[in-house]
C-alpha positions in Angstrom: 4.8 3.4 -14.6 1.5 2.5 -12.6 2.3 -1.5 -12.1 1.2 -1.3 -8.2 -2.2 0.5 -8.5 -4.0 -0.7 -5.8 -1.3 -1.9 -3.7 -1.0 -0.5 -0.2 2.3 -0.4 1.3 4.0 0.5 4.8 7.7 1.2 4.9 9.0 1.7 8.3 11.3 4.6 8.9 9.5 6.5 6.1 10.0 10.1 7.1 13.7 10.5 5.8 16.8 9.7 3.4 16.0 6.1 1.6 12.7 5.8 3.5 10.7 8.8 2.0 12.6 7.9 -1.5 11.2 4.2 -1.2 7.6 5.9 0.1 7.5 8.2 -2.8 9.1 5.7 -5.6 6.3 3.5 -4.1 3.3 6.2 -4.7 5.0 6.9 -7.9 4.5 3.4 -9.4 0.5 3.4 -7.7 0.5 2.1 -4.3 -1.3 4.0 -1.4 1.8 4.3 1.5 1.9 4.2 5.0 5.0 4.8 7.0 6.1 4.9 10.3 8.1 7.7 11.9 10.0 8.2 15.9 10.5 11.9 15.8 10.7 13.4 12.4 7.0 14.5 12.6 6.8 17.6 10.2 9.2 15.3 8.1 6.7 12.9 8.0 3.8 15.1 7.7 5.6 16.2 4.2 6.3 12.9 3.1 2.8 11.9 3.8 1.3 15.5 1.6 4.1 14.5 -1.2 2.4 10.9 -1.6 -1.2 12.6 -1.8 0.2 15.1 -3.9 0.8 12.1 -6.5 -3.0 11.0 -6.3 -2.6 8.3 -3.3 -4.0 7.5 -0.2 -0.9 8.2 2.6 -1.0 8.0 6.4 1.9 9.1 8.7 2.6 7.1 12.0 4.3 7.8 14.9 5.9 4.5 16.3 9.2 4.0 17.8 10.6 0.8 16.1 11.9 -0.6 19.4 9.1 -0.7 21.3 6.9 -4.1 20.3 3.7 -2.8 21.4 4.2 0.2 19.4 5.5 -2.3 16.1 2.0 -3.9 16.3 0.0 -0.7 16.5 1.1 0.7 13.6 0.7 -2.2 11.9 -2.9 -1.7 13.4 -3.0 1.7 11.7 -1.8 1.4 8.7 -4.6 -1.8 7.9 -7.2 0.3 9.0 -6.0 3.4 6.8 -5.6 1.8 3.7 -8.0 -1.5 4.0 -4.8 -3.9 4.4 -1.0 -4.4 3.6 0.6 -6.0 0.4 3.7 -4.7 0.8 6.4 -4.5 4.1 9.7 -2.5 3.4 11.6 -2.9 6.8 13.5 0.2 6.4 14.1 1.4 10.1 17.3 1.0 11.4 19.9 2.6 13.5 23.8 2.7 13.7 25.9 2.7 16.7 29.6 2.4 16.5 32.1 1.4 18.5 35.1 -1.0 19.3 33.3 -4.0 20.7 36.0 -4.1 23.3 34.3 -0.4 24.3 30.4 -0.1 22.8 28.1 0.1 25.5 25.5 -2.7 26.8 22.7 0.3 25.8 24.1 0.6 21.9 23.6 -3.6 21.4 20.1 -3.1 22.8 19.1 -0.6 20.7 21.1 -2.0 17.4 19.3 -5.5 17.9 16.2 -4.0 19.3 15.6 -1.8 16.1 17.6 -3.4 13.6 16.8 -7.4 14.0 14.0 -7.4 16.4 11.8 -4.9 15.0 11.9 -6.3 11.2 10.8 -9.9 12.8 8.0 -7.8 14.8 6.8 -5.8 11.7 6.9 -8.9 9.4 5.1 -11.3 11.6 2.5 -8.0 12.5 1.7 -7.9 8.8 1.9 -11.8 7.5 -1.6 -12.4 8.2 -2.6 -9.5 6.4 -0.5 -10.5 2.8 -2.4 -12.5 0.3 -0.8 -13.6 -3.1 2.0 -11.6 -4.7 2.6 -10.0 -1.6 5.7 -8.9 -0.6 8.7 -8.4 2.5 11.4 -6.2 1.4 14.0 -5.6 3.9 16.8 -2.6 3.7 20.1 -3.8 5.1 23.9 -3.1 4.6 26.1 -4.2 2.5 28.2 -4.3 5.5 26.2 -7.9 6.2 28.9 -9.1 3.3 32.2 -7.5 3.5 34.1 -5.1 6.6 35.2 -2.5 4.9 36.3 -1.0 8.4 36.7 -1.3 11.9 34.3 -0.5 15.1 31.6 -1.4 13.1 31.1 -5.3 14.2 28.0 -5.2 15.9 26.1 -2.7 13.3 27.5 -5.2 10.4 26.4 -7.9 12.4 22.7 -6.8 12.8 22.3 -6.4 9.1 24.0 -10.3 8.2 21.1 -11.5 10.3 18.8 -9.8 8.2 20.1 -12.0 5.4 19.3 -15.0 7.6 15.5 -13.5 8.1 15.1 -12.9 4.5 16.3 -16.5 3.7 14.1 -18.2 6.4 10.9 -16.0 5.4 11.0 -16.9 1.8 10.9 -20.5 2.6 8.2 -20.3 5.1 6.1 -17.9 2.6 6.9 -19.0 -0.7 3.9 -21.6 -0.9 1.7 -18.8 0.1 2.9 -16.6 -3.1 4.9 -14.1 -0.6 8.2 -13.4 -1.8 10.6 -12.0 0.7 14.3 -10.1 -0.2 17.1 -8.1 1.0 18.3 -4.8 -0.6 21.7 -3.8 1.0 22.7 -0.7 0.1 26.4 1.1 0.4 27.5 4.5 0.8 24.4 6.6 0.5 23.5 10.2 1.2 21.3 10.1 4.0 21.5 11.8 7.4 22.8 8.7 8.9 25.5 8.4 5.9 26.4 12.1 4.9 28.6 12.4 1.6 30.7 15.0 3.8 31.4 13.1 6.8 34.2 12.2 8.7 34.1 8.6 7.0 33.0 9.4 3.3 36.3 10.0 1.2 37.5 6.8 2.6 34.2 5.0 1.1 34.7 7.1 -2.1 38.1 5.3 -2.7 36.6 1.6 -2.1 34.0 1.8 -4.3 34.9 1.5 -8.0 32.0 3.9 -9.2 33.8 6.6 -7.0 31.0 8.3 -5.6 28.3 8.0 -2.8 24.7 6.5 -4.4 21.7 8.7 -3.9 18.4 7.1 -1.9 16.9 7.0 -5.0 19.0 4.2 -6.3 17.7 2.0 -3.1 14.3 3.0 -3.8 14.5 1.7 -7.3 15.6 -1.5 -6.4 12.4 -1.5 -3.9 10.1 -0.9 -6.5 11.7 -3.4 -9.2 11.0 -6.0 -6.4 8.0 -4.9 -5.4 6.2 -5.2 -9.0 5.1 -7.9 -10.9 8.5 -8.0 -12.9 10.3 -9.7 -9.7 7.5 -12.2 -8.9 10.3 -15.0 -9.1 13.1 -13.7 -7.6 12.7 -14.8 -3.8 14.8 -15.0 -0.9 17.8 -12.9 -2.2 20.3 -10.2 -1.7 20.4 -7.5 -4.2 23.6 -5.2 -3.5 23.1 -1.4 -4.4 26.8 -0.2 -3.2 28.8 1.1 -6.4 30.6 -2.1 -6.4 32.1 -1.5 -2.9 31.8 -5.4 -2.3 32.9 -6.5 -5.7 
C-alpha cells in the first residue's frame, strides 16, 4: 500500500522498539521519515538506512526530548531535511516506577518532561508546518485508562495527560483539517517492557489474548490513523492492548 506517498513524517524516539517500527511502517506506506533519538546513534542510523532501503528519504536527529531547545532544533532540522512535516508521531517516552510515597523528584520531573512536556512542545513546534490533512498521533499507554498494578501511579498519570492533550488539540486544529489521535499500547515486546521481564507473566495473565503484543501491532494502528482512510477520526484513543482494558 502506498497511500502516504508524498507525506513527510517526524517520529520522536524512533531508534528502537515501537518508534522504529512506526518509522519503518510509515516508510513502507510511502512517507519520508525523520526520527529523533537520544543516545542510540547506531540504531538510529540503522533505522534511517532501512527507510532509505525502501526508497524513501530519511534523517536521524539526535535530540533529548527532555530538553526544550533540543525539541525545537530537531523539528527545524526535520523540516529542513524533508522540506516540511505532514505527520508528527509523539512516541518518545520513558518509564520510572516507584510508589508515590517514595518516588524521587528527579524521576517525577523526568516523567513529566519527556512524557508530557515534550509532546506539547513537539506539537507546538510542528503545528505551523501542518496543512490540511495533517496528522498528530500520540503514543500513550493503556494504563491511562486502567491501573493494573502498583508503583506506576506517576507514569500512568503522564499517560492520562496525553488523553486531554489529544482531545484539546483535536478541538484546536479541527477547523484546519488536521486530526489528532492517541494510540494506547498494552504490554508490548520492547527493551522497556520485555516479554520475559519481571512483570511479564502477570501482564499476560491480565490480557485476554494471553500474549504480548509486538511493536508492529502499534505501528499498524499509527499508519491507519495517518492514512486518508482515517480522515474522520479525530480526538479519540485507539487502545492496542490485547483486551487488557476490556
